[in-house]
N, C-alpha and C positions, 0 to 999 in steps of 0.2 A: 535585443532580446532579454526581456527582465522575468525572472523566474523566483518562486516562492516555494519553499517547503513547507508543508504542515502535517505536524505530526498528531493525528488524534489520538487521545488517551482518555479512557474512562476507569474509573476507580472498581465500579461493579462487573464482576464477570461470573458466570456460571461455573467456569472451570477453576477460575485462580483468582478470586476478589483481591484486589489491590495489589496486583502483578506490576503496576509501573512503579511502585515505591519499593520493590523488593531490592535488596543490597546484592550487588555483584562486585566482589573486590572492592569495596569500599566506595562505590557509587551506586546510586539507583540506576534502574533499567531506563527510565525515562531520561536521566542525565545521560548515561551513555549513548543512547539513540540522537539526542541533542547534539552531543558533541562530534558524534560522528558525521551527522548531517551537516554540521557547520563547517567541516572540513572540504566539502564541495567546492571548487573555484567557479562554478557557473551558478550556484544559488545565491541569489542577491539577499534573501532573508529567511530564515528558519523561524518557526512559530508552532509552539504547542497549542492545541485545541481541546478542552477539557470541558467536564461538566462537574467537576469535582473540586472543592476547596482547598481538600490537602494536596492535590496534584498542582493546582494553582500556586498556592503558597511555597510548595517546594520548588517548582519551577523558578519561582522569582527570587528563592533563596541561593541558588547557584548563578543568578545574574541571566536566565535565560528569559525569552520573549513569551508569552502565554496570554491567550484569549478565553474567558469563560463563553461556552456555548449551551445550548439548550440540550436538557437531558432527554428530549424526546426524539431525537435521531435515532433512526434504525440502524444506521451504520457510518463508518467514518467518512465514506464519500459525501454523504450530507451534511457532516460536520464541516468538512472543507468548503462545501459551498455556502455554510453561514459565514465563515471566515472572509470570503471573497467578496461577501456583500460589504463589508468593512475596510478589506483591504484593497485598493484600486491601484492601477497601473501596472499589474502584471500580465504577462503574455501567457505563461505557463504556469501550472502548478502541480507540484508532485506531493501525491499521498503516501508518507512514509509511514510504515506501521511502527506503533510505539512498542511492540515486544520485539525488536529486531536490533539488539545492541550491537551486532558486529556488521551491520550495514555499511558497505564500502562507499566511500565519496567518489571513487572511480565509477561504481555502478551508476550513481547519480548522474554524474557528468554524461557518460554514455547515453543515458536516457535522454539528457537534454539536447544532447546534438542531434537527435534523430526530429528534434522540431525545427533546425534549420530548412528540412523539406517542408513547404507549405502545405501539402497534402496530410501530413502527419497531424491527426487530431487526438488520438489516445495512444500511449505506448506503455508496455511494461516491461520486465525484466526475467527472463529465464536462464538456467544453467543447466549444462550438459550433466547426465546422471551417468556413472560408470558402474555402480554397485547395484546388483539384482536386490539386494535386502531395500535399498533406499525406492527402488521400482515398487516392489510388491507393499511397502509401508503406505497405510492410508492415511497418515499425517502428513505425507509429502504430496502436494497437489502438482498433478503431471499435466503436461500441455502437448497437444499436436500442434505443430508448425505447418504451413503450406510452403511450396517453394519460394515466395517472397517473404517469409518469416512473419505471415500474419497467422495470429492464433486462431485455431479452428475449434478446438476443445478443450475446456479444463476437466479434470476427473480426478478423484483419489484411487480410482482403479488404475491398473497398469494397461495404459493405452498408448500404441496400439496392442492387440494380443498377436503373440506369435505363435501359429501353431506347428506343432510337432517338434518342438525344441523346449528343453528343460530352461527354467526361468534363469538360471545361471549363465545361459549362453546368450538371453535375450539383448544385452547392451553391445555384442558383437554383431548381432542382425541388424537392429535398428537404433537410431538416435533417440534417446530417451531426455525429456527436458523437464527440469523441475521448476516451477512457477515462485519467483521470489515475489513476496507479497508488496511490490512497489508500483505505483500506476501514477503517470503524468497524463495531463489534460491541458489542452489549450483552454484558456480560461473561459470563453464563450461556449466551449462544449461543455464543460462542467455545470456552468450555469443551465445550459438549455436541460443537461440531464436531471438537475435538481427540481426544475420546474416539471419536466414531464413526470418525474416521481410524486411530486405534490399533487398534481391534476390527477393522476392515477389514483393516488390514496382518496382523494376527495370523491371520484366517482365511485370506489368502492363503499365508502360509509354511505353515500347516496343509495347504492343499491342494496346495502345491509339495512338501512333504515326503510 
């Protein structure tokens, strides 16, 4: 199995423009994400996908692999889709968030190991939450899993709700999970998703016109 790690990275951001180039203890955020992802023992290649020349030039400056992509992409998944049109021969793609400088290579390896099962098409990473403050924090995306560890719901709210108990006791009653923003796709599944999104967008444009 050949795996590609893609780090979508855009300069413009409503909340924090230029975040990929912010300095964190002597290195930029995007460099730290790249270096952490490169430590994965199962990723054959890591590449940054950006639409900004400043990020492109910076990644080149520290010896990283980078590709310029369209500025029209609505999200990082579609940016990954453009990359795999030009990078062939990969069975699995991991979309690694460009603002996760502490991403653990072990997490990436465990994610890739799931694809030894031929039934796995898409996978992501979650982490158990033990602190009720994290459970109540709307900046933490929570996930509900079924008994086979399939994701059922994603929410900023505390799900599931525990009736009759104070929030501080919820972690004792229910296993809560935080979503770590890393997705892995079989390459063909990602291509199909991008095609579906493009067709759906064209339909919307036709209806609007």
